[in-house]
PLY file of the C-alpha trace (Angstrom):
ply
format ascii 1.0
element vertex 79
property float x
property float y
property float z
element edge 78
property int vertex1
property int vertex2
end_header
0.27 -0.04 0.18
2.79 2.68 0.64
4.93 2.23 -2.55
1.41 1.88 -4.54
0.74 6.19 -2.29
4.24 7.07 -2.82
4.11 5.40 -6.74
0.94 7.73 -7.80
2.85 10.60 -5.42
6.06 10.55 -7.72
3.58 10.18 -10.93
1.64 13.66 -9.49
4.45 15.35 -9.16
5.73 15.05 -12.25
2.45 15.80 -13.73
3.15 19.64 -11.44
5.75 19.71 -12.51
5.22 19.78 -16.43
1.70 21.40 -15.92
4.17 24.44 -14.19
6.94 23.91 -17.53
3.22 24.67 -19.41
1.85 27.52 -18.52
2.76 30.60 -20.52
4.06 33.14 -18.89
1.50 36.92 -17.40
4.32 39.65 -18.01
7.32 40.99 -19.25
9.98 42.44 -18.11
9.99 44.43 -15.25
6.66 47.00 -16.17
4.89 43.55 -16.71
5.17 43.02 -13.23
3.64 46.07 -12.14
0.48 46.19 -14.90
-0.25 42.78 -14.94
-0.94 42.28 -11.23
-2.99 44.91 -11.53
-4.67 43.19 -14.67
-4.81 40.40 -12.49
-6.42 41.16 -9.69
-9.51 42.79 -11.89
-10.39 40.14 -13.97
-9.02 42.41 -17.36
-8.23 39.13 -18.84
-9.81 36.83 -18.43
-8.32 32.89 -19.51
-9.47 30.95 -21.83
-8.54 27.64 -23.61
-5.52 26.22 -22.36
-4.61 28.35 -20.49
-7.98 28.04 -18.45
-6.97 23.72 -18.92
-3.21 23.96 -17.54
-4.65 26.69 -14.53
-7.44 23.65 -13.63
-4.89 21.11 -14.49
-2.54 22.65 -12.11
-4.64 22.95 -9.09
-5.76 19.85 -9.13
-2.66 18.35 -8.96
-1.33 20.29 -6.71
-4.73 19.83 -4.05
-3.78 15.87 -5.05
-0.51 16.67 -4.49
-0.99 17.69 -1.41
-3.02 14.99 0.01
-0.68 12.35 -0.96
2.30 13.88 0.46
0.26 13.99 4.21
-1.41 10.94 3.11
1.99 9.16 2.93
3.46 11.05 6.33
0.60 9.13 8.74
1.47 6.05 6.57
5.21 5.85 6.54
5.33 8.03 10.36
3.06 4.59 11.36
5.64 1.52 10.50
0 1
1 2
2 3
3 4
4 5
5 6
6 7
7 8
8 9
9 10
10 11
11 12
12 13
13 14
14 15
15 16
16 17
17 18
18 19
19 20
20 21
21 22
22 23
23 24
24 25
25 26
26 27
27 28
28 29
29 30
30 31
31 32
32 33
33 34
34 35
35 36
36 37
37 38
38 39
39 40
40 41
41 42
42 43
43 44
44 45
45 46
46 47
47 48
48 49
49 50
50 51
51 52
52 53
53 54
54 55
55 56
56 57
57 58
58 59
59 60
60 61
61 62
62 63
63 64
64 65
65 66
66 67
67 68
68 69
69 70
70 71
71 72
72 73
73 74
74 75
75 76
76 77
77 78
């Protein structure tokens, strides 16, 4: 059981890394960092298509990774 959870955890972590790396950059330089934060905060640009999918995939994989990490830590501590 512990080995299977660890394998799933590794797969989830690799998927999370891939999803983060596939996302496009949001800002270009210092001016993008200043204005990009305001646009993101007030929702001027809505994410569509692939960006929306990658954003939701990243969030889902992060939740799965976090929960699996807690479960694996519980099993390792108990052993």
